[in-house]
TORVO-979841 format. One record per atom (N, C-alpha, C): residue number from 1; residue in three letters; atom name; x, z, y. Coordinates in Angstrom, 2 decimals. Each point is the difference from the previous one (the first is absolute). Layout:
! residues N
PT   resi   resn   name      east        up     north
PT    NUM    ALA     CA         X         Z         Y
...
This chain:
! residues 193
PT   resi   resn   name      east        up     north
PT      1    MET      N     -7.35     24.64     52.83
PT      1    MET     CA      0.34     -1.27      0.60
PT      1    MET      C      1.52     -0.15      0.09
PT      2    SER      N      0.72      1.13      0.17
PT      2    SER     CA      1.45     -0.08      0.12
PT      2    SER      C      0.63     -0.43     -1.32
PT      3    LYS      N     -0.61      0.38     -1.14
PT      3    LYS     CA      0.54     -0.44     -1.28
PT      3    LYS      C     -0.15     -1.50     -0.16
PT      4    LYS      N     -1.12     -0.55      0.48
PT      4    LYS     CA     -0.20     -1.44     -0.10
PT      4    LYS      C      1.04     -0.74      0.85
PT      5    LEU      N      0.30      0.54      1.17
PT      5    LEU     CA      1.01     -0.62      0.85
PT      5    LEU      C      1.38      0.11     -0.67
PT      6    LEU      N      0.28      1.14     -0.65
PT      6    LEU     CA      1.27      0.15     -0.70
PT      6    LEU      C      0.11     -1.00     -1.15
PT      7    ILE      N     -1.10     -0.21     -0.71
PT      7    ILE     CA      0.01     -0.98     -1.10
PT      7    ILE      C      0.26     -1.39      0.56
PT      8    LEU      N     -0.67     -0.34      1.10
PT      8    LEU     CA      0.19     -1.31      0.62
PT      8    LEU      C      1.44     -0.17      0.47
PT      9    LEU      N      0.58      1.05      0.59
PT      9    LEU     CA      1.39     -0.04      0.44
PT      9    LEU      C      0.93     -0.15     -1.20
PT     10    PHE      N     -0.28      0.70     -1.09
PT     10    PHE     CA      0.79     -0.10     -1.22
PT     10    PHE      C     -0.01     -1.42     -0.55
PT     11    LEU      N     -1.19     -0.63     -0.03
PT     11    LEU     CA     -0.10     -1.38     -0.48
PT     11    LEU      C      0.81     -0.95      0.87
PT     12    LEU      N     -0.07      0.20      1.31
PT     12    LEU     CA      0.73     -0.86      0.92
PT     12    LEU      C      1.51      0.16     -0.18
PT     13    VAL      N      0.47      1.26     -0.10
PT     13    VAL     CA      1.44      0.25     -0.18
PT     13    VAL      C      0.46     -0.55     -1.35
PT     14    THR      N     -0.81      0.18     -1.03
PT     14    THR     CA      0.36     -0.51     -1.33
PT     14    THR      C      0.12     -1.52      0.02
PT     15    ALA      N     -0.95     -0.65      0.67
PT     15    ALA     CA      0.03     -1.46      0.06
PT     15    ALA      C      1.24     -0.48      0.76
PT     16    CYS      N      0.34      0.69      1.07
PT     16    CYS     CA      1.16     -0.40      0.80
PT     16    CYS      C      1.30      0.28     -0.75
PT     17    ALA      N      0.05      1.09     -0.77
PT     17    ALA     CA      1.23      0.36     -0.70
PT     17    ALA      C      0.23     -0.89     -1.22
PT     18    SER      N     -1.07     -0.43     -0.65
PT     18    SER     CA      0.17     -0.79     -1.22
PT     18    SER      C      0.40     -1.44      0.31
PT     19    ASN      N     -0.50     -0.58      1.03
PT     19    ASN     CA      0.36     -1.36      0.39
PT     19    ASN      C      0.31      0.01      1.49
PT     20    PRO      N      1.23     -0.28      0.37
PT     20    PRO     CA      0.30     -0.03      1.43
PT     20    PRO      C     -0.89     -1.02      0.72
PT     21    ILE      N     -0.45      0.36      1.16
PT     21    ILE     CA     -0.86     -0.90      0.76
PT     21    ILE      C      0.86     -1.10      0.63
PT     22    ALA      N     -0.36     -1.21     -0.26
PT     22    ALA     CA      0.72     -1.14      0.57
PT     22    ALA      C     -0.89     -0.65      1.05
PT     23    LEU      N      0.61     -0.43      1.05
PT     23    LEU     CA     -0.78     -0.67      1.02
PT     23    LEU      C     -0.42     -1.39     -0.44
PT     24    TYR      N      0.84     -0.65     -0.79
PT     24    TYR     CA     -0.33     -1.32     -0.50
PT     24    TYR      C      0.44     -0.10     -1.44
PT     25    ALA      N     -0.84     -0.58     -0.80
PT     25    ALA     CA      0.39     -0.27     -1.38
PT     25    ALA      C      0.60     -1.41     -0.03
PT     26    GLN      N      1.13     -0.18     -0.67
PT     26    GLN     CA      0.66     -1.29     -0.03
PT     26    GLN      C     -0.13     -0.60     -1.39
PT     27    THR      N     -0.35     -1.27     -0.01
PT     27    THR     CA     -0.06     -0.74     -1.25
PT     27    THR      C      0.99     -1.16      0.13
PT     28    VAL      N      0.97     -0.06     -0.90
PT     28    VAL     CA      1.03     -1.04      0.05
PT     28    VAL      C     -0.39     -1.10     -0.97
PT     29    VAL      N     -0.08     -1.22      0.53
PT     29    VAL     CA     -0.31     -1.16     -0.82
PT     29    VAL      C      1.18     -0.97      0.10
PT     30    GLU      N      0.63     -0.25     -1.12
PT     30    GLU     CA      1.14     -0.92      0.01
PT     30    GLU      C     -0.42     -1.30     -0.68
PT     31    THR      N      0.42     -1.11      0.61
PT     31    THR     CA     -0.33     -1.31     -0.57
PT     31    THR      C      1.26     -0.85     -0.09
PT     32    THR      N      0.06     -0.81     -1.01
PT     32    THR     CA      1.10     -0.94     -0.16
PT     32    THR      C     -0.62     -1.38     -0.19
PT     33    THR      N      0.53     -0.98      0.75
PT     33    THR     CA     -0.55     -1.34     -0.08
PT     33    THR      C      1.13     -1.00     -0.32
PT     34    ASP      N     -0.22     -0.80     -1.00
PT     34    ASP     CA      0.92     -1.10     -0.32
PT     34    ASP      C     -0.70     -1.30      0.33
PT     35    SER      N      0.71     -0.89      0.66
PT     35    SER     CA     -0.59     -1.31      0.30
PT     35    SER      C      0.89     -1.09     -0.57
PT     36    LYS      N     -0.54     -1.21     -0.09
PT     36    LYS     CA      0.73     -1.13     -0.55
PT     36    LYS      C      1.08     -0.51      0.94
PT     37    SER      N     -0.01      0.46      1.19
PT     37    SER     CA      1.01     -0.46      0.93
PT     37    SER      C      1.26      0.84     -0.10
PT     38    LYS      N      0.08      0.77     -1.02
PT     38    LYS     CA      1.19      0.81     -0.28
PT     38    LYS      C      0.28      1.01      1.11
PT     39    VAL      N     -1.06      0.52      0.61
PT     39    VAL     CA      0.15      1.05      1.01
PT     39    VAL      C     -0.54      1.29     -0.62
PT     40    ASP      N      0.85      1.00     -0.07
PT     40    ASP     CA     -0.43      1.30     -0.50
PT     40    ASP      C     -0.30      0.90      1.20
PT     41    SER      N     -1.14      0.63     -0.09
PT     41    SER     CA     -0.34      0.93      1.09
PT     41    SER      C     -0.61      1.26     -0.60
PT     42    GLN      N      0.29      1.07      0.64
PT     42    GLN     CA     -0.57      1.28     -0.40
PT     42    GLN      C     -0.61      0.64      1.23
PT     43    GLY      N     -1.09      0.71     -0.22
PT     43    GLY     CA     -0.64      0.66      1.13
PT     43    GLY      C     -0.53      1.37     -0.41
PT     44    GLN      N     -0.17      0.81      0.97
PT     44    GLN     CA     -0.52      1.34     -0.24
PT     44    GLN      C     -1.09      0.27      1.04
PT     45    THR      N     -1.14      0.41     -0.48
PT     45    THR     CA     -1.11      0.30      0.89
PT     45    THR      C     -0.34      1.47     -0.11
PT     46    ILE      N     -0.09      0.68      1.12
PT     46    ILE     CA     -0.35      1.42      0.02
PT     46    ILE      C     -1.41      0.11      0.59
PT     47    VAL      N     -0.91      0.55     -0.80
PT     47    VAL     CA     -1.37      0.20      0.46
PT     47    VAL      C     -0.14      1.47      0.41
PT     48    ILE      N     -0.35      0.20      1.26
PT     48    ILE     CA     -0.15      1.36      0.52
PT     48    ILE      C     -1.49      0.27      0.17
PT     49    SER      N     -0.47      1.06     -0.67
PT     49    SER     CA     -1.41      0.35      0.13
PT     49    SER      C     -0.12      1.50      0.21
PT     50    PRO      N     -0.99      0.41      0.74
PT     50    PRO     CA     -0.18      1.44      0.24
PT     50    PRO      C     -0.49      0.68     -1.28
PT     51    PRO      N      0.26      1.29     -0.15
PT     51    PRO     CA     -0.47      0.72     -1.19
PT     51    PRO      C     -1.52      0.15      0.03
PT     52    PRO      N     -0.60      0.14     -1.16
PT     52    PRO     CA     -1.45      0.22     -0.03
PT     52    PRO      C     -0.33      1.37      0.61
PT     53    SER      N     -1.23      0.16      0.44
PT     53    SER     CA     -0.36      1.26      0.63
PT     53    SER      C     -1.32      0.52     -0.55
PT     54    ALA      N     -0.08      1.30     -0.17
PT     54    ALA     CA     -1.24      0.67     -0.39
PT     54    ALA      C     -0.61      0.57      1.27
PT     55    ILE      N     -1.24     -0.30      0.25
PT     55    ILE     CA     -0.66      0.47      1.20
PT     55    ILE      C     -1.06      1.01     -0.41
PT     56    SER      N      0.12      1.21      0.54
PT     56    SER     CA     -0.96      1.04     -0.39
PT     56    SER      C     -1.35     -0.30      0.63
PT     57    PRO      N     -1.07      0.30     -0.75
PT     57    PRO     CA     -1.34     -0.28      0.52
PT     57    PRO      C     -0.36      0.92      1.16
PT     58    SER      N     -0.82     -0.49      0.86
PT     58    SER     CA     -0.47      0.81      1.12
PT     58    SER      C     -1.13      0.88     -0.51
PT     59    ALA      N      0.23      1.28     -0.06
PT     59    ALA     CA     -1.01      0.95     -0.46
PT     59    ALA      C     -0.48      0.78      1.20
PT     60    GLY      N     -0.84     -0.63      0.80
PT     60    GLY     CA     -0.47      0.62      1.23
PT     60    GLY      C     -1.09      1.02     -0.26
PT     61    GLY      N     -0.65      0.39      1.05
PT     61    GLY     CA     -1.08      0.96     -0.12
PT     61    GLY      C      0.34      1.33      0.62
PT     62    SER      N      1.12      0.09      0.65
PT     62    SER     CA      0.38      1.25      0.62
PT     62    SER      C     -0.45     -0.01      1.46
PT     63    SER      N     -0.92      0.87      0.32
PT     63    SER     CA     -0.43      0.14      1.39
PT     63    SER      C     -0.46      1.42      0.21
PT     64    GLN      N     -0.43      0.31      1.20
PT     64    GLN     CA     -0.41      1.37      0.30
PT     64    GLN      C     -1.33      0.34     -0.66
PT     65    ASP      N     -0.83     -0.99     -0.29
PT     65    ASP     CA     -1.32      0.28     -0.53
PT     65    ASP      C     -0.07     -0.09     -1.53
PT     66    LEU      N      1.06     -0.47     -0.63
PT     66    LEU     CA      0.02     -0.10     -1.46
PT     66    LEU      C      0.98      1.03     -0.55
PT     67    CYS      N     -0.32      0.50     -1.16
PT     67    CYS     CA      0.88      0.99     -0.64
PT     67    CYS      C      0.80     -0.67     -1.11
PT     68    THR      N      0.54     -1.17      0.28
PT     68    THR     CA      0.81     -0.71     -0.98
PT     68    THR      C      1.34     -0.37      0.62
PT     69    VAL      N      0.99     -0.12     -0.85
PT     69    VAL     CA      1.34     -0.39      0.42
PT     69    VAL      C      0.44     -1.13     -0.92
PT     70    GLY      N      0.53     -1.05      0.57
PT     70    GLY     CA      0.50     -1.12     -0.79
PT     70    GLY      C      1.46      0.19     -0.35
PT     71    ILE      N      0.33     -0.25     -1.27
PT     71    ILE     CA      1.38      0.11     -0.46
PT     71    ILE      C      0.33     -1.30     -0.72
PT     72    SER      N      1.12     -0.62      0.36
PT     72    SER     CA      0.41     -1.22     -0.68
PT     72    SER      C      1.51     -0.09      0.00
PT     73    GLY      N      0.52     -0.80     -0.93
PT     73    GLY     CA      1.44     -0.16     -0.08
PT     73    GLY      C      0.36     -1.19     -0.87
PT     74    ALA      N      1.22     -0.47      0.13
PT     74    ALA     CA      0.45     -1.15     -0.77
PT     74    ALA      C      1.50      0.12     -0.27
PT     75    VAL      N      0.41     -0.54     -1.14
PT     75    VAL     CA      1.41     -0.05     -0.38
PT     75    VAL      C      0.27     -1.40     -0.53
PT     76    GLN      N      1.13     -0.58      0.39
PT     76    GLN     CA      0.34     -1.36     -0.40
PT     76    GLN      C      1.45     -0.08     -0.42
PT     77    THR      N      0.23     -0.62     -1.14
PT     77    THR     CA      1.36     -0.35     -0.42
PT     77    THR      C      0.04     -1.51     -0.10
PT     78    GLN      N      1.12     -0.56     -0.47
PT     78    GLN     CA      0.09     -1.46     -0.14
PT     78    GLN      C     -0.90     -0.51     -1.12
PT     79    ILE      N     -0.38      0.88     -0.93
PT     79    ILE     CA     -0.81     -0.43     -1.14
PT     79    ILE      C     -1.44      0.48      0.12
PT     80    LEU      N     -0.18      1.22      0.41
PT     80    LEU     CA     -1.31      0.64     -0.07
PT     80    LEU      C     -0.41      0.59      1.34
PT     81    GLY      N     -1.27     -0.16      0.33
PT     81    GLY     CA     -0.55      0.62      1.20
PT     81    GLY      C     -1.29      0.72     -0.35
PT     82    ILE      N     -0.15      1.21      0.51
PT     82    ILE     CA     -1.18      0.81     -0.27
PT     82    ILE      C     -0.54      0.51      1.33
PT     83    SER      N     -1.31     -0.08      0.17
PT     83    SER     CA     -0.62      0.59      1.18
PT     83    SER      C     -1.29      0.67     -0.43
PT     84    THR      N     -0.34      1.06      0.70
PT     84    THR     CA     -1.22      0.75     -0.32
PT     84    THR      C     -0.53      0.66      1.26
PT     85    GLY      N     -1.26      0.39     -0.05
PT     85    GLY     CA     -0.60      0.69      1.13
PT     85    GLY      C     -1.30      0.65     -0.42
PT     86    GLU      N     -0.37      1.05      0.71
PT     86    GLU     CA     -1.25      0.68     -0.27
PT     86    GLU      C     -0.40      0.81      1.23
PT     87    THR      N     -1.24      0.45      0.00
PT     87    THR     CA     -0.44      0.93      1.03
PT     87    THR      C     -0.29      1.34     -0.67
PT     88    VAL      N      0.34      1.07      0.67
PT     88    VAL     CA     -0.20      1.34     -0.51
PT     88    VAL      C     -0.99      0.71      0.91
PT     89    THR      N     -1.03      0.59     -0.60
PT     89    THR     CA     -1.02      0.72      0.75
PT     89    THR      C      0.37      1.48      0.08
PT     90    ASP      N     -0.04      0.54      1.19
PT     90    ASP     CA      0.28      1.41      0.22
PT     90    ASP      C     -1.33      0.75     -0.01
PT     91    GLN      N     -0.28      0.72     -1.10
PT     91    GLN     CA     -1.28      0.68     -0.14
PT     91    GLN      C     -0.15      1.16      0.98
PT     92    ASN      N      1.09      0.64      0.36
PT     92    ASN     CA     -0.09      1.08      0.98
PT     92    ASN      C     -0.40     -0.56      1.36
PT     93    CYS      N      0.51     -1.15      0.35
PT     93    CYS     CA     -0.39     -0.65      1.26
PT     93    CYS      C     -1.49     -0.32     -0.02
PT     94    GLU      N     -0.48     -0.53     -1.15
PT     94    GLU     CA     -1.43     -0.30     -0.12
PT     94    GLU      C     -0.84      1.27      0.17
PT     95    ARG      N      0.44      1.09     -0.63
PT     95    ARG     CA     -0.72      1.27      0.09
PT     95    ARG      C     -0.08      0.46      1.45
PT     96    LEU      N      1.11     -0.12      0.74
PT     96    LEU     CA      0.00      0.40      1.41
PT     96    LEU      C     -0.94     -0.86      0.83
PT     97    LYS      N      0.00     -1.31     -0.24
PT     97    LYS     CA     -0.88     -0.90      0.76
PT     97    LYS      C     -1.47      0.27     -0.29
PT     98    ILE      N     -0.33      0.23     -1.29
PT     98    ILE     CA     -1.40      0.30     -0.35
PT     98    ILE      C     -0.43      1.30      0.65
PT     99    SER      N      0.87      1.00     -0.07
PT     99    SER     CA     -0.32      1.30      0.58
PT     99    SER      C     -0.20     -0.11      1.52
PT    100    LYS      N      0.87     -0.74      0.67
PT    100    LYS     CA     -0.12     -0.15      1.46
PT    100    LYS      C     -1.29     -0.73      0.35
PT    101    THR      N     -0.35     -1.03     -0.78
PT    101    THR     CA     -1.23     -0.74      0.27
PT    101    THR      C     -1.22      0.90     -0.17
PT    102    LEU      N     -0.02      0.79     -1.07
PT    102    LEU     CA     -1.12      0.93     -0.21
PT    102    LEU      C     -0.08      1.02      1.14
PT    103    TYR      N      1.14      0.52      0.43
PT    103    TYR     CA      0.03      0.96      1.09
PT    103    TYR      C     -0.52     -0.63      1.29
PT    104    ASP      N      0.43     -1.22      0.28
PT    104    ASP     CA     -0.45     -0.70      1.21
PT    104    ASP      C     -1.51     -0.26     -0.03
PT    105    MET      N     -0.58     -0.10     -1.20
PT    105    MET     CA     -1.44     -0.23     -0.14
PT    105    MET      C     -0.78      1.32      0.04
PT    106    GLY      N      0.69      1.11      0.20
PT    106    GLY     CA     -0.65      1.30      0.10
PT    106    GLY      C     -0.17      0.70     -1.34
PT    107    MET      N      0.57     -0.54     -1.05
PT    107    MET     CA     -0.14      0.58     -1.34
PT    107    MET      C      1.26      0.81     -0.31
PT    108    LYS      N      0.11      1.15      0.65
PT    108    LYS     CA      1.22      0.81     -0.08
PT    108    LYS      C      0.21      0.60     -1.38
PT    109    VAL      N     -1.06      0.49     -0.64
PT    109    VAL     CA      0.13      0.60     -1.33
PT    109    VAL      C      0.42     -1.06     -1.01
PT    110    ALA      N     -0.56     -1.20      0.11
PT    110    ALA     CA      0.38     -1.09     -0.91
PT    110    ALA      C      1.46     -0.39      0.22
PT    111    ALA      N      0.45      0.00      1.26
PT    111    ALA     CA      1.39     -0.34      0.31
PT    111    ALA      C      0.95      1.00     -0.63
PT    112    VAL      N     -0.34      1.30      0.09
PT    112    VAL     CA      0.83      1.03     -0.61
PT    112    VAL      C     -0.03     -0.14     -1.52
PT    113    SER      N     -1.17     -0.33     -0.56
PT    113    SER     CA     -0.11     -0.19     -1.46
PT    113    SER      C      0.90     -1.12     -0.48
PT    114    VAL      N      0.09     -1.08      0.75
PT    114    VAL     CA      0.88     -1.11     -0.38
PT    114    VAL      C      1.45      0.47      0.02
PT    115    MET      N      0.37      0.73      1.02
PT    115    MET     CA      1.38      0.50      0.09
PT    115    MET      C      0.30      0.99     -1.14
PT    116    CYS      N     -1.01      0.75     -0.44
PT    116    CYS     CA      0.19      0.99     -1.06
PT    116    CYS      C      0.23     -0.64     -1.37
PT    117    GLN      N     -0.15     -1.30     -0.12
PT    117    GLN     CA      0.30     -0.67     -1.26
PT    117    GLN      C      1.50      0.00     -0.28
PT    118    ASP      N      0.79      0.25      1.03
PT    118    ASP     CA      1.44      0.15     -0.16
PT    118    ASP      C      0.27      1.47     -0.31
PT    119    LYS      N      0.68      0.27     -1.10
PT    119    LYS     CA      0.23      1.37     -0.44
PT    119    LYS      C      0.75      0.82      1.05
PT    120    ARG      N      0.90     -0.62      0.73
PT    120    ARG     CA      0.74      0.72      1.03
PT    120    ARG      C     -0.93      0.51      1.09
PT    121    VAL      N     -0.97     -0.84      0.41
PT    121    VAL     CA     -0.96      0.42      1.02
PT    121    VAL      C     -0.91      1.07     -0.56
PT    122    PHE      N     -0.44     -0.18     -1.26
PT    122    PHE     CA     -0.87      0.99     -0.64
PT    122    PHE      C      0.67      1.37     -0.02
PT    123    ASP      N      1.26      0.03     -0.42
PT    123    ASP     CA      0.74      1.26     -0.04
PT    123    ASP      C      0.20      0.59      1.40
PT    124    ALA      N      0.31     -0.83      0.96
PT    124    ALA     CA      0.22      0.47      1.38
PT    124    ALA      C     -1.28      0.58      0.59
PT    125    MET      N     -1.13     -0.65     -0.27
PT    125    MET     CA     -1.28      0.51      0.51
PT    125    MET      C     -0.30      1.38     -0.60
PT    126    GLY      N      0.28      0.16     -1.30
PT    126    GLY     CA     -0.22      1.29     -0.65
PT    126    GLY      C      0.91      1.08      0.56
PT    127    MET      N      1.26     -0.37      0.24
PT    127    MET     CA      0.96      0.97      0.55
PT    127    MET      C     -0.37      0.41      1.43
PT    128    ALA      N     -0.64     -0.91      0.73
PT    128    ALA     CA     -0.39      0.30      1.38
PT    128    ALA      C     -1.30      0.81      0.07
PT    129    GLY      N     -0.65      0.22     -1.15
PT    129    GLY     CA     -1.25      0.76     -0.01
PT    129    GLY      C     -1.22     -0.83      0.33
PT    130    THR      N      0.16     -1.32      0.05
PT    130    THR     CA     -1.13     -0.90      0.24
PT    130    THR      C     -0.07     -0.97     -1.17
PT    131    PRO      N     -0.67      0.39     -1.08
PT    131    PRO     CA     -0.01     -0.85     -1.20
PT    131    PRO      C     -0.67     -1.34      0.25
PT    132    CYS      N      0.33     -0.94     -0.84
PT    132    CYS     CA     -0.60     -1.33      0.10
PT    132    CYS      C     -1.50      0.09     -0.29
PT    133    PRO      N     -0.78     -0.90      0.61
PT    133    PRO     CA     -1.44      0.00     -0.26
PT    133    PRO      C     -0.30     -0.23     -1.48
PT    134    TYR      N     -1.09      0.61     -0.47
PT    134    TYR     CA     -0.42     -0.15     -1.39
PT    134    TYR      C     -1.48     -0.33     -0.01
PT    135    GLU      N     -0.33     -1.23     -0.31
PT    135    GLU     CA     -1.39     -0.48     -0.06
PT    135    GLU      C     -0.79      0.39      1.25
PT    136    GLY      N      0.58     -0.21      1.15
PT    136    GLY     CA     -0.68      0.27      1.27
PT    136    GLY      C      0.17      1.41      0.52
PT    137    LYS      N      0.55      0.88     -0.82
PT    137    LYS     CA      0.21      1.39      0.42
PT    137    LYS      C      1.34      0.09      0.71
PT    138    ILE      N      0.04      0.84      1.04
PT    138    ILE     CA      1.25      0.19      0.72
PT    138    ILE      C      0.23      1.50      0.18
PT    139    GLY      N      1.21      0.36      0.38
PT    139    GLY     CA      0.34      1.40      0.28
PT    139    GLY      C     -0.06      0.86     -1.25
PT    140    GLU      N     -0.61      1.21      0.14
PT    140    GLU     CA     -0.07      0.96     -1.09
PT    140    GLU      C     -0.81     -0.53     -1.18
PT    141    GLU      N     -1.06     -0.77      0.30
PT    141    GLU     CA     -0.81     -0.57     -1.08
PT    141    GLU      C      0.84     -0.95     -0.85
PT    142    ALA      N      0.81     -0.80      0.65
PT    142    ALA     CA      0.87     -0.93     -0.73
PT    142    ALA      C      1.04      0.76     -0.80
PT    143    LYS      N      0.53      1.08      0.59
PT    143    LYS     CA      1.02      0.81     -0.69
PT    143    LYS      C     -0.57      0.57     -1.30
PT    144    GLU      N     -1.23      0.52      0.06
PT    144    GLU     CA     -0.65      0.55     -1.20
PT    144    GLU      C     -0.32     -1.11     -1.00
PT    145    ALA      N     -0.41     -1.16      0.50
PT    145    ALA     CA     -0.33     -1.11     -0.89
PT    145    ALA      C      1.25     -0.51     -0.73
PT    146    TRP      N      1.14     -0.02      0.68
PT    146    TRP     CA      1.24     -0.44     -0.64
PT    146    TRP      C      0.44      0.99     -1.07
PT    147    LYS      N     -0.32      1.29      0.20
PT    147    LYS     CA      0.37      1.00     -1.01
PT    147    LYS      C     -0.78     -0.21     -1.29
PT    148    THR      N     -1.23     -0.46      0.11
PT    148    THR     CA     -0.84     -0.23     -1.19
PT    148    THR      C      0.00     -1.47     -0.41
PT    149    TRP      N      0.95     -0.73      0.46
PT    149    TRP     CA      0.10     -1.44     -0.26
PT    149    TRP      C      0.08     -0.25     -1.50
PT    150    SER      N     -0.78     -0.95     -0.49
PT    150    SER     CA     -0.07     -0.27     -1.45
PT    150    SER      C      1.09     -0.96     -0.47
PT    151    GLY      N      0.76     -0.56      0.91
PT    151    GLY     CA      1.06     -0.93     -0.39
PT    151    GLY      C     -0.42     -1.45      0.12
PT    152    LYS      N     -1.25     -0.24      0.30
PT    152    LYS     CA     -0.49     -1.37      0.14
PT    152    LYS      C      0.10     -0.39      1.47
PT    153    LYS      N      0.78     -1.01      0.26
PT    153    LYS     CA      0.17     -0.45      1.38
PT    153    LYS      C     -1.12     -0.95      0.37
PT    154    LYS      N     -0.37      0.00      1.24
PT    154    LYS     CA     -1.03     -0.90      0.50
PT    154    LYS      C      0.66     -1.21      0.67
PT    155    ILE      N      1.14     -0.41     -0.54
PT    155    ILE     CA      0.75     -1.13      0.53
PT    155    ILE      C     -0.28     -1.20     -0.91
PT    156    PRO      N     -0.17     -1.19      0.54
PT    156    PRO     CA     -0.21     -1.16     -0.87
PT    156    PRO      C      1.11     -0.11     -1.05
PT    157    ILE      N     -0.37     -0.46     -1.17
PT    157    ILE     CA      0.93     -0.07     -1.13
PT    157    ILE      C      1.20     -0.90      0.29
PT    158    GLU      N     -0.23     -1.11      0.72
PT    158    GLU     CA      1.09     -0.94      0.22
PT    158    GLU      C      1.04      0.51      1.00
PT    159    PHE      N     -0.31      1.09      0.72
PT    159    PHE     CA      0.96      0.53      0.97
PT    159    PHE      C      1.00      0.90     -0.71
PT    160    LYS      N      1.27     -0.31      0.16
PT    160    LYS     CA      1.06      0.84     -0.54
PT    160    LYS      C      1.04      0.15      1.09
PT    161    PRO      N      0.13      1.20      0.55
PT    161    PRO     CA      1.01      0.18      1.04
PT    161    PRO      C      1.39     -0.37     -0.53
PT    162    GLU      N      0.71     -0.77      0.77
PT    162    GLU     CA      1.33     -0.46     -0.42
PT    162    GLU      C      1.05      0.75      0.81
PT    163    THR      N      0.92      0.61     -0.69
PT    163    THR     CA      1.06      0.74      0.68
PT    163    THR      C      1.17     -0.92      0.28
PT    164    LYS      N      0.93      0.49      0.78
PT    164    LYS     CA      1.20     -0.77      0.32
PT    164    LYS      C      0.79     -0.29     -1.27
PT    165    ALA      N      0.03      0.98     -0.91
PT    165    ALA     CA      0.72     -0.20     -1.27
PT    165    ALA      C     -0.64     -1.11     -0.82
PT    166    ASP      N     -1.35     -0.09      0.02
PT    166    ASP     CA     -0.69     -1.07     -0.72
PT    166    ASP      C      0.38     -1.37      0.56
PT    167    VAL      N      0.04     -0.10      1.33
PT    167    VAL     CA      0.35     -1.28      0.64
PT    167    VAL      C      1.44     -0.38     -0.34
PT    168    GLN      N      0.91      0.97      0.08
PT    168    GLN     CA      1.40     -0.29     -0.29
PT    168    GLN      C      0.17     -0.41     -1.47
PT    169    LYS      N     -0.72      0.66     -0.91
PT    169    LYS     CA      0.08     -0.34     -1.41
PT    169    LYS      C     -0.50     -1.43     -0.23
PT    170    ARG      N     -1.14     -0.35      0.64
PT    170    ARG     CA     -0.55     -1.35     -0.15
PT    170    ARG      C      0.97     -1.05      0.56
PT    171    GLN      N      0.60      0.29      1.15
PT    171    GLN     CA      0.94     -0.94      0.60
PT    171    GLN      C      1.25     -0.15     -0.87
PT    172    TRP      N      0.49      1.09     -0.59
PT    172    TRP     CA      1.17     -0.04     -0.86
PT    172    TRP      C     -0.30     -0.85     -1.24
PT    173    GLU      N     -1.20      0.19     -0.59
PT    173    GLU     CA     -0.36     -0.78     -1.18
PT    173    GLU      C     -0.12     -1.48      0.33
PT    174    THR      N     -0.56     -0.32      1.17
PT    174    THR     CA     -0.11     -1.39      0.40
PT    174    THR      C      1.39     -0.62      0.20
PT    175    GLY      N      0.87      0.70      0.70
PT    175    GLY     CA      1.36     -0.50      0.22
PT    175    GLY      C      0.76     -0.16     -1.30
PT    176    ARG      N     -0.16      0.96     -0.89
PT    176    ARG     CA      0.69     -0.06     -1.29
PT    176    ARG      C     -0.47     -1.21     -0.81
PT    177    SER      N     -1.31     -0.29      0.02
PT    177    SER     CA     -0.49     -1.14     -0.76
PT    177    SER      C      0.46     -1.32      0.61
PT    178    VAL      N      0.09     -0.07      1.33
PT    178    VAL     CA      0.48     -1.22      0.64
PT    178    VAL      C      1.47     -0.24     -0.34
PT    179    VAL      N      0.81      1.04      0.09
PT    179    VAL     CA      1.43     -0.12     -0.33
PT    179    VAL      C      0.17     -0.35     -1.47
PT    180    GLY      N     -0.78      0.64     -0.88
PT    180    GLY     CA      0.08     -0.30     -1.43
PT    180    GLY      C     -0.36     -1.44     -0.29
PT    181    GLY      N     -1.05     -0.50      0.65
PT    181    GLY     CA     -0.40     -1.39     -0.18
PT    181    GLY      C      1.07     -0.97      0.50
PT    182    ALA      N      0.61      0.34      1.12
PT    182    ALA     CA      1.06     -0.85      0.55
PT    182    ALA      C      1.20     -0.04     -0.94
PT    183    LEU      N      0.38      1.17     -0.51
PT    183    LEU     CA      1.14      0.04     -0.93
PT    183    LEU      C     -0.30     -0.75     -1.28
PT    184    LEU      N     -1.23      0.10     -0.50
PT    184    LEU     CA     -0.39     -0.73     -1.20
PT    184    LEU      C      0.07     -1.51      0.25
PT    185    PHE      N     -0.44     -0.43      1.18
PT    185    PHE     CA      0.04     -1.42      0.34
PT    185    PHE      C      1.45     -0.49      0.08
PT    186    VAL      N      0.87      0.79      0.61
PT    186    VAL     CA      1.42     -0.37      0.10
PT    186    VAL      C      0.61     -0.08     -1.40
PT    187    LEU      N     -0.31      0.95     -0.87
PT    187    LEU     CA      0.52     -0.03     -1.37
PT    187    LEU      C     -0.49     -1.24     -0.74
PT    188    LEU      N     -1.24     -0.38      0.20
PT    188    LEU     CA     -0.52     -1.21     -0.64
PT    188    LEU      C      0.73     -1.25      0.52
PT    189    LEU      N      0.29     -0.03      1.30
PT    189    LEU     CA      0.74     -1.14      0.56
PT    189    LEU      C      1.41     -0.07     -0.58
PT    190    VAL      N      0.65      1.14     -0.11
PT    190    VAL     CA      1.36      0.04     -0.54
PT    190    VAL      C     -0.02     -0.39     -1.48
PT    191    ALA      N     -0.97      0.46     -0.75
PT    191    ALA     CA     -0.10     -0.32     -1.44
PT    191    ALA      C     -0.30     -1.48     -0.22
PT    192    ALA      N     -0.67     -0.64      0.95
PT    192    ALA     CA     -0.36     -1.41     -0.16
PT    192    ALA      C      1.22     -0.92      0.19
PT    193    LYS      N      1.06      0.50      0.64
PT    193    LYS     CA      1.17     -0.85      0.26
PT    193    LYS      C      0.86     -0.14     -1.19
């Protein structure tokens, strides 16, 4: 998440450095009028308008009962404005909530099994001498069953534990594609002039 914030900060600093932020954009309109009464007059009109603004979308969904975090940001220059937002699901938070719910329902072995889907917990349980449950077996029976494990997990196929490095890689790729798209759009605008 810190890399995404750094990318957002980089975009903001880049936008501010490339075009100084003006409080008001000025448009000068000059007019000259000739009349038959032989009176020459000249006038100057200054139109003051506020700069355009990019408003980042509200990406809510962050609460104590949800394992999601909303991330959004926006960058605006005098020509181009970009805003984006998304929600990120924390799979470790989900695992903890599922495990706690199972434990509260009296299903202690199932709660430990859910926690053992995380390799760090699996390794810690083994190091503590209390191996993770294996097909309903616990203690020494589970320890022996894990030794003869065939390599086939009894975890649903769609479940893939996501590590912190996986999340950071996905966030970096998303940020990189957004920045690349923005730069491509700016280049197209410059080429069109």
